[in-house]
Structures are given as C-alpha cells and as structure tokens.
C-alpha positions as CSV (number, residue, x, y, z in Angstrom):
1,M,-35.8,31.8,93.4
2,A,-35.4,33.0,89.9
3,G,-34.8,36.6,91.1
4,I,-32.1,35.5,93.6
5,L,-30.0,33.6,91.0
6,P,-29.0,36.8,89.0
7,K,-28.1,38.6,92.2
8,L,-26.0,35.7,93.4
9,I,-24.1,35.6,90.1
10,V,-23.4,39.3,90.3
11,F,-22.3,39.0,93.9
12,L,-19.9,36.1,93.0
13,A,-18.5,38.0,90.1
14,I,-17.8,41.0,92.3
15,F,-16.3,38.8,95.0
16,I,-14.0,37.0,92.6
17,T,-12.9,40.2,91.0
18,F,-12.0,41.9,94.3
19,S,-10.4,38.7,95.7
20,T,-8.2,38.5,92.7
21,I,-7.1,42.1,93.1
22,A,-6.5,41.8,96.8
23,I,-4.6,38.5,96.9
24,V,-1.5,38.0,94.8
25,D,0.9,35.1,95.6
26,G,-1.2,34.4,98.8
27,E,-0.4,37.9,100.3
28,S,-2.8,40.8,100.7
29,H,-1.8,43.8,98.6
30,S,-4.9,45.9,99.0
31,F,-3.0,48.6,100.8
32,S,-0.3,49.2,98.2
33,R,0.4,49.8,94.6
34,T,3.6,49.4,92.6
35,R,4.7,52.0,90.0
36,P,7.9,52.4,88.1
37,L,10.5,54.8,89.3
38,E,10.9,58.1,87.6
39,S,13.7,58.0,84.9
40,K,16.0,60.4,86.8
41,E,19.6,59.2,87.0
42,E,21.3,58.7,90.3
43,K,24.2,60.9,91.3
44,M,26.7,61.1,94.2
45,S,27.0,64.2,96.2
46,H,29.9,65.0,98.6
47,L,28.9,67.3,101.5
48,H,31.5,68.8,103.8
49,F,30.6,70.6,107.1
50,Y,31.4,70.9,110.8
51,F,29.2,69.6,113.6
52,H,29.3,71.7,116.8
53,D,28.4,69.6,119.9
54,I,28.2,72.0,122.8
55,V,27.3,70.3,126.1
56,S,28.5,73.1,128.5
57,G,27.6,76.7,129.2
58,R,24.4,78.6,129.3
59,N,23.1,77.5,125.9
60,P,24.1,73.9,125.2
61,T,23.1,72.4,121.9
62,A,23.2,68.8,123.4
63,I,21.7,67.9,126.7
64,K,21.7,64.6,128.7
65,V,18.1,63.4,128.8
66,A,18.5,60.0,130.4
67,E,21.0,57.8,132.2
68,A,20.9,54.7,134.3
69,E,22.1,54.9,137.9
70,S,25.1,52.7,136.8
71,S,25.9,55.2,134.0
72,K,27.4,57.5,136.6
73,K,29.9,54.8,137.7
74,S,30.7,53.5,134.2
75,P,33.9,54.8,132.5
76,T,32.0,54.9,129.2
77,E,28.8,56.3,130.7
78,F,27.0,53.2,129.3
79,G,23.3,53.8,129.2
80,M,23.5,57.6,129.0
81,M,21.4,59.4,126.3
82,V,21.8,62.9,124.8
83,M,19.3,64.9,122.7
84,M,21.0,67.3,120.3
85,D,20.2,70.2,118.0
86,D,23.8,70.9,116.9
87,P,24.7,73.6,114.3
88,L,26.3,72.5,111.1
89,T,28.7,75.1,109.6
90,E,30.8,75.6,106.5
91,K,34.0,76.0,108.5
92,P,35.1,74.9,112.0
93,E,34.6,78.3,113.6
94,A,31.2,78.7,115.5
95,T,30.7,82.0,113.6
96,S,31.0,80.4,110.2
97,K,28.0,80.2,107.9
98,L,25.3,77.9,109.2
99,V,24.3,75.3,106.6
100,G,22.0,73.2,108.8
101,R,21.4,71.4,112.1
102,A,22.1,67.9,113.4
103,Q,19.0,66.9,115.3
104,G,18.6,63.6,117.1
105,I,19.9,61.4,119.8
106,Y,23.2,59.8,120.7
107,A,23.7,57.3,123.5
108,S,26.6,55.4,125.1
109,A,26.1,51.9,123.8
110,S,29.4,50.2,124.8
111,Q,30.6,49.0,128.1
112,S,34.2,48.7,127.0
113,E,34.9,51.9,125.0
114,L,33.3,55.2,124.3
115,G,31.0,54.0,121.5
116,L,27.9,56.0,120.7
117,L,24.8,54.9,118.9
118,M,24.0,57.9,116.7
119,T,20.4,58.4,115.3
120,L,20.0,61.8,113.8
121,N,18.9,63.9,110.9
122,Y,21.0,66.5,109.1
123,A,18.4,69.2,108.4
124,F,19.9,71.5,105.7
125,M,18.8,75.1,105.6
126,E,21.1,76.6,102.9
127,G,21.5,76.5,99.2
128,K,19.9,73.9,96.9
129,Y,19.5,71.5,99.8
130,N,17.5,73.9,101.9
131,G,14.6,71.9,103.4
132,S,16.2,68.5,102.6
133,T,17.4,66.0,105.2
134,L,19.8,63.1,105.5
135,S,19.2,60.4,108.1
136,I,22.1,58.7,109.9
137,L,21.9,55.6,112.1
138,G,25.1,53.9,113.2
139,R,27.9,53.4,115.6
140,N,30.4,56.1,116.5
141,P,33.6,54.9,118.3
142,V,34.5,58.3,119.5
143,W,38.3,57.8,120.0
144,S,38.9,56.4,116.5
145,E,40.5,58.9,114.2
146,V,37.9,58.6,111.5
147,R,34.5,57.0,112.1
148,E,32.1,55.8,109.4
149,M,28.3,55.8,109.8
150,P,25.7,54.9,107.3
151,V,23.3,57.2,105.6
152,V,20.0,55.3,105.7
153,G,17.7,57.7,104.0
154,G,16.6,61.3,103.4
155,S,13.9,63.7,102.3
156,G,13.5,66.4,99.7
157,L,16.4,66.3,97.2
158,F,17.8,63.4,99.2
159,R,14.7,61.1,98.9
160,F,15.9,57.5,98.5
161,A,19.4,58.5,99.7
162,R,22.0,56.0,100.8
163,G,25.7,56.5,101.5
164,Y,28.1,57.0,104.4
165,A,29.4,59.8,106.6
166,H,33.0,60.1,107.8
167,A,33.4,61.9,111.1
168,K,36.8,63.2,112.4
169,T,37.2,65.2,115.6
170,H,38.5,68.6,114.7
171,W,38.6,70.0,118.3
172,L,37.7,68.7,121.7
173,D,37.7,70.4,125.1
174,P,38.3,67.5,127.5
175,A,37.3,69.7,130.5
176,T,33.8,70.4,129.1
177,G,33.2,67.7,126.5
178,D,32.4,70.4,123.9
179,A,33.6,69.3,120.4
180,V,33.7,70.3,116.8
181,V,33.6,67.3,114.4
182,E,34.4,67.5,110.7
183,Y,32.0,65.5,108.5
184,N,32.5,64.3,104.9
185,V,29.3,62.8,103.7
186,Y,29.0,60.8,100.5
187,V,25.4,60.3,99.4
188,I,23.8,58.6,96.3
189,H,20.4,60.1,95.5
190,Y,18.2,61.1,92.5
C-alpha cells in the first residue's frame, strides 16, 4: 500500500495539471492556442478590374452545372447553378492584361427578380497580389445599376481581409448572356 500512495499522488498531480490546461471557463481548449496578432497596421486597398462572364461559344468560362426542372419555366431561372472560371482583366477588352480569375459558383436564388447568390474567389496572378485571393459571398441583384457584395476573407497578402465589392455591368449581350462586369473592390487587410 505504501508503494501505491506515491504513484497515486503523482497521477492526481498530472491529472489536475492537464485538467486545468484543458478546461477554461468550462470549455475544452485543448485544440487551440491564442497568440497576439503581429504588429502590422491595417491598410485599405482599392482594386479595379473587369470580370468576363462568357456563357456562349466554343470555350465558355461559365457553365450551367445544375438546375431544377422548374428552373426551365421560371422567369428568373430560380434554382439554376453555374460554375465559373472567368478572366479578370485590367480593361474591359478581352485582350486586355489578365490580372486574375474569378473562380466559384453563382446560382439564381430569387423567384421574383434575377438575384444571384455569388460564392467565389478572385485568384490574382499579377503584380504584388500574385498568388493571393479574395473571397466573396453575397447577393447580386443583376438588374441593379451597382451591386454591393461583401468580401468575407482572403489568403496570401489578403489574409484576414474584409471589405466590399461594387459590381457594375459594363457590357451585356442579351442574345447570349455573355457579360463584362466592372468591379471596384475595397478591402481592408494587413
């Protein structure tokens, strides 16, 4: 019995130590650690580019990947979903310098107007933002002159990003649905 008591005391000391580390305010925190942010100052960047959404022709950059049977009868194509890999350029011309790609999904999410749910990343491939991304998640009421969507995050130089994107249709071909959209993106980041 005398040999068991020291082992029991050591076990209880270890158990209490790890229990104190793992439980703070009644919640388990064994999976995370908190550390102070780096002392970099936040800045705001303004990005301006053109988004080329090409749904027609031999090499579309956006393709319909899903739709409900009722989408075909809906004036807003409610329930339709499109996957995109659209070029982002410096100027509205398709031959303008490529600065990145808009990659993601948009879907018709309104039964009463053409309102798209946009979930996409701007993947930049030019200049100091090469390899960085911005993530957009929001509503795009297509027929509004200027649409605002939130920037909900980013990667690379845009890590911890937040902000908003203004979209304005520059050109639309009503026969094909092809469009060029001007974007002004205001983003706060480190």
